[in-house]
N, C-alpha and C positions, 0 to 999 in steps of 0.2 A: 498590490506589491508595496512593501515597505522598503524605504531607501535610507541607507546610511552613507553620508558624504563626509569623507575625512580629508580636510585640508591639512597638508603637511608642509610646514615651513622648510624651504631650502631642499626639497626633494627633487633634485635635478636628474635628468636621464643619465648623464655620465656617472653620477654617484651610484645609481642602480646597477650599472654595468661593472663598476669597480668592486661592488660588494654583492656577489651572487647569492649570498645568504638571504637577501631581501626577497628573492623569488623562491629559493629552494626550501626555506623554512615557513613561508606563508602560502605557497601554492599560487601566488599571483604572477602574472606575466606583465612586466612593465613595458610601456610603449612611450615613444617620445611625443611631446605635446608642445606646440608653439604657445609661449606665454603671451599674455596681453601686455601692451606697452602703456606705461612703464611696468616692468615686472617687479612689483612690490606688493606687500601684504594687502593693504587696504584696497588697492585697485583690483587685484585678483579676486578678493572676496566679494567685492561689489559686482564684478562681472559674473561670477558664479551665481549670485542670488538674483540677478536681473536678466541674464542672457543678453546683455547689451554692452557695447563698447564704452570706454571712459568718456568719450565725447557726449554720450547720451546720459549715463548715470551720474557723471560729474565728480567722481572720486578719482582725481588725476594724480594723486600721490598719497603718502601717509600723513601729510599735513595740509594746512589750509591757510591762505593769506587773505585776510579781510582787508580789502582795499580801503573801505570807508573808515575802519577803526585803526588802520595801519598796524595790524597785529598778526603775528604768525603763531599758529598753534598746531601741535602734532597730536595724533592719536585721540582725536575727539570721538565720542562714542554715540552721538545722536544718529538714529537711523534716518532722520529727516534730511541729513546731508546727502543721502543716496537717492537719486531720482529713479522713477520708472517702476513698472509692474514687477513684482517678485515672481519667481518661477512657479510658486505654488498658488498664486492668487486667482488663477483662472479656474481652479478646482475648489469650490467652497467646502467640500467635504474633506479636504486634506488637513489633517492635524499636523502641525509642524513645530520643530524645536531648533533653536540656534544656540550653540554652546561655544563661547569664547571667540565668536566671530567679531571682527571690528565693526563699528557703527551698528550695533544690534540693540542698543537700549531704545525703548519705545517702538520697536519693530512690530509689525503686524504678524506676530507669531504667537502660538499658544504657550510656548515655553522659551524663555531666554535666560541666559546666564553669562555674566560678564564681571571681571574683577572691577571693583569700585571701592577702593580704600577711602577712608575718611581721614583727611589731614587735619590734625588738631590745631587750634589757634596758636598755642604757645609751643608748637613743635611736637613731633611724634606722629604716629599713624596708627589708625585702627584698621586691622586687616579685615576686609569684608568683600563680599560679592553682592551684586544687585541681581535679583532673580524675579522672574515671573513664572509662577505665582511666588509671593514673598516667602511662603513657607518652604519653598524648595531649598533655600540655602541651608537652613538648619537640618533638614532631612539629609542632605548630602554630607554635611559636616559630621552628623551622627554616624552615617553609614561608613564614611571613609576614616573617621577617627581623628580628623584634624581639619582646621580651616585651610583654605587655599592661601599659600604664602607668596605674596608678591615678590619677595626677595629671590624666590626660585624661578620667577617668570622673566625678570630682567635685572641687569646689573651684574656686579662682579660675582655674586653668588648664584647666578642663574644656572639651572641644571635640570636634569631629567625628572626631578621630583615634580616639576610643574606638569610635565606630560603625564606622569603617573596619576596625579590627582584628576586631571581632565579625563583620562581613560576610565578611571573608576566612576566618575560622575556620569560619563556617557553610558556605561553599562547599566548603571542604576536607572537611568532614564529609559533605556530600552526595556528594562525589566518591569518597571512600575508604571510608566506613563505610555509606553508603546506608541509614540507619534508615528504618523505615516512617513514623514520626512524628518530626518535627524541630521543636522549639519554640525560637525565638531572639528576640532583643531588640535594638532600635535606640534608644539613649538620647538623642542629642545635641540634638534639638529642644527638649527640656525646659529646657536651660540658658538659651538665649537668651530663651525665653518667660517664664521666671521673672525674669530680669534686666531685660528690656526691655518685657515685656507683649506681648499679641497684636496690637496695632495694626500695620498694614503699615509696614515700614521697610526700608532697604537691608540692615541687619544680618540681619533676619529673612529677607529674600529670599535672601540668600547661604546661610543654613543650610537653607532649603527646597530650594534647588537641589542642595545636597549630599545631602540626604535623598532627593530624587528619583533621583539617580544611584545611591545605594545600593540602593533598591528595584529599579531597572532591572537592576542587576547580579545581585541575588538572583533575580529572575524569569527572567533569561536562563539562569542556572545551573539553576534549577528545570526549565525546559524541556529542557535538555540531559540532565539526570539523571532525568527522568520524575516530577517532582513537580507536584502542584497546590498552589496557595498561598492562604492567608488572611492579609491584611494588616489588622491591627486596632489601634485606639488604646485605651489604657486610661483616658484622661480628657481633658477639654478644659480649657485654661487660660483664665481670664478676667482682666481688668484689676483689680488689687487694691492700690490705693495706701494702704489703711488697715490698719495692724496693730492687733490687739486684745491688750492686756496682761492676759490672764485670770488668771495666777498672781499678778501684782502686786495685782489687785483682791482675790483670795482672801487674800493676805498682809495687806493693809490691813484686812481684816475679821477678822483673827485666826484664819482657818481653815487657812491654809497657813503652815507654820513654817520658819524658816531658822536656821542657826547661823552665828555670826560668828567668824572666826579672826583671827589676828594680821595687822595691816595693814588690817583692815576689810572684807576680802572675805567674801561670804556664800555659803552652800551650802545646798541643800535639807535639811531635817530631816524626812524622810518617815516616820520612826518615830513622831513626835509630831504630824504634820500631821493634822488632821481631814479635810481635803479636798486633793486634788492634781489638777491638770488636765494631762493629757498632750496637748500641742498637736501637731496633725498637719495642716498646711496650713489648710484651711477647716473642719476638724472637730476638736473637742476632746472627748476622753473624760475625764469628770470622775469620779474615784474617791473615794467617800465612805466614809471609814474609821470615822466616828462617825455612826450612823443619825440622831441628833438634828440633825445638821448638813445633812441632805439638803435639806430645804425652804428653810432660809436660803441655802444655796449655789445652789439653783435660782432663787430670787428674785433674788439678787445678779447671777448671770450673765445672766439674762434682761433685765436693765436696762442692761447694758454697751453703750455705743455700738458699732455694727457687728455685734452678735449678731442673727441672724435668727430662730433657733428653739432651744428648749431642751426636750428630751424625756427621759423615762426610756428605758432601752435597749429595753424592751418596746414602748413607743410608737414608737421609731425603727426597729423591725423587726430589731434586733440583740440578741435576748435570749440572749446567750451569756455564759458565765462570764468570758471575757476582756474583755468590754466594760465601760465605766464605768457606774456607777449612773445617771449623767446624761450625755447626749450633746448637745453644742451645735454648731450650724452657723452659720457666719459669713454675713453678707450677701454678695451677689454681688461687691461691691467691697472685701471685707475678708478678713483671714486671722488666725489665731491664732499669736502668738509665745509661746515658752515662758518668756520673761524675767520675773523677779520683782523685780529690783532697780530702784532709782530713780536713784542716782548711779553713774557709771562706776567709781568706786573700789570700789563694793560688788559688782561683777561677779566671778564665779568666774574662776579663771585660764584655764579652758578656753573661756570665752566668745569669745576672740579666736583660736581655733584650730579646725581640723577635728577634732571629737571626737564622733563619732556614738554612742559608748557611754556618755558621761558626761552629756550633756544630756538633760533630761526632756521633750524635744520635738524635732521636726524644725526645723532652723535653715537656711533658705535664704540667710542672710547669709554662709554659708560659701562661696557662689559669688563673693563680692566680696573684693578685697584690702583689708586694713587698713593700718596704718602701724606698722612699716615694711612695704612691699608684699612679697607672696609669703612673708613670714615669719609674718605674722598675717592673720586674716580680719576682715571688717567687724563692727562692733557696732551698725549702723544699720539697723533693720528698715524704715525709711522708704525705703530704696533698692530694696526688692523691689517689682516692678511686676506680677507675675502669680502666680496660685496656682490651686488646684483642690481638689476634694473634694465639691462639690455635684453634683447629678445633673440639674439643669434645663438644662444645656448639653450637647447630645449629643456623644459621641465619634464616630469614623468607622470603617468597615470596607469592605473590597473583597475580591473573590474572583476567581480565574481561572475560565475558562469551564467547566472540568470540575467545578466546585463550584457551578453555577448554583442548585441547590436551596437553598443556604444564604442566598441573597439575600432570602428571606422573613423572616429574623431581624430583630427590632426591638430586642432587648436583648442585652447581653453574656451573661446567663444563658441565654437561648434559643439564642444562637449556640454556646455551648460544649456545650449539650445536643445540638444537631444535629450538631456535629462528633463527639461521642462515638458517636452512632448510625452514623457512617460508618466508624469504626475497627474 
């Protein structure tokens, strides 16, 4: 049996019920699925590929805090960050491919494809992907007629063209390489839901129509090339008009330190900070570098408006060395911003740009243009209307008829374990 696994950003179960075309036009019956905690992209992807919880595989959010280097980085791509046996490794005869999954570079897979632009020394960027085998990139560019454009994948110009390119690449790999296991990704629903929220609207309807067409194309190709398919969502987005300024609160309490440079801009001083919060949507990992600051930090964060729960990592079920000493979860209508500054003039230079490697947290404001437009991104967290990370809103999954046994799954962890048993 050949398997196609389609990870769909922000495909929550409520969305599938609000838009019946998702079932009527694809023939799929969507079911609720309990997401893994935290319900974010990298954690969900790692759980699917390992059939293990975050405490085991170590991908506890979309970012990583290196305690020794005192450095936060998001969206790192090394597969070595993810621990544990992969769901295909028990079958030495399984030929597998991973397309646009996070942390897939260097993966023990026959085929990998990940965006990997080259940032030039004096500015500018060379659009490129990194593929295994190396010849795959040029083959796909020739077949699709264009390179993958990172501007369509994230930022103010992010749109469904990213999903269209990935769908075409996936179909090409099904046709020409025929791996036994093909894991791919459809990103574009995430953009409109973070920008506009999950409430029904003409803009959301348009993106759902496009998503439905993409799924239909993938399922048609799967039938032609002998694949059974699993379409699964990694998280559900809820309406979140309230940003929580967690690092600002820690700074005001003297626990988080900054340095001020010429012109008044401030930058994190993680070397001397007693506490730092790595903000990731509705979850914040709080790293306590001074043990005496643990209880003061816990009490401070628990009293912040919009914070729902504050646990130690053991209490949260993520007792892994990568996790923060404290893990905070936002209320259903709130999310954590990484920002620590009060006045705009105190913001670091990268605050108004797409810079996923400098910011100490995920920044959905990068989806909005600032002023001047398209040159800068927004610095207004209040514009963000949707977020995710909590697990009390189910995500969704559906399978083709040849995988009917998987319909008994009720959680992402259970679904990945059952898929592993089929490989």
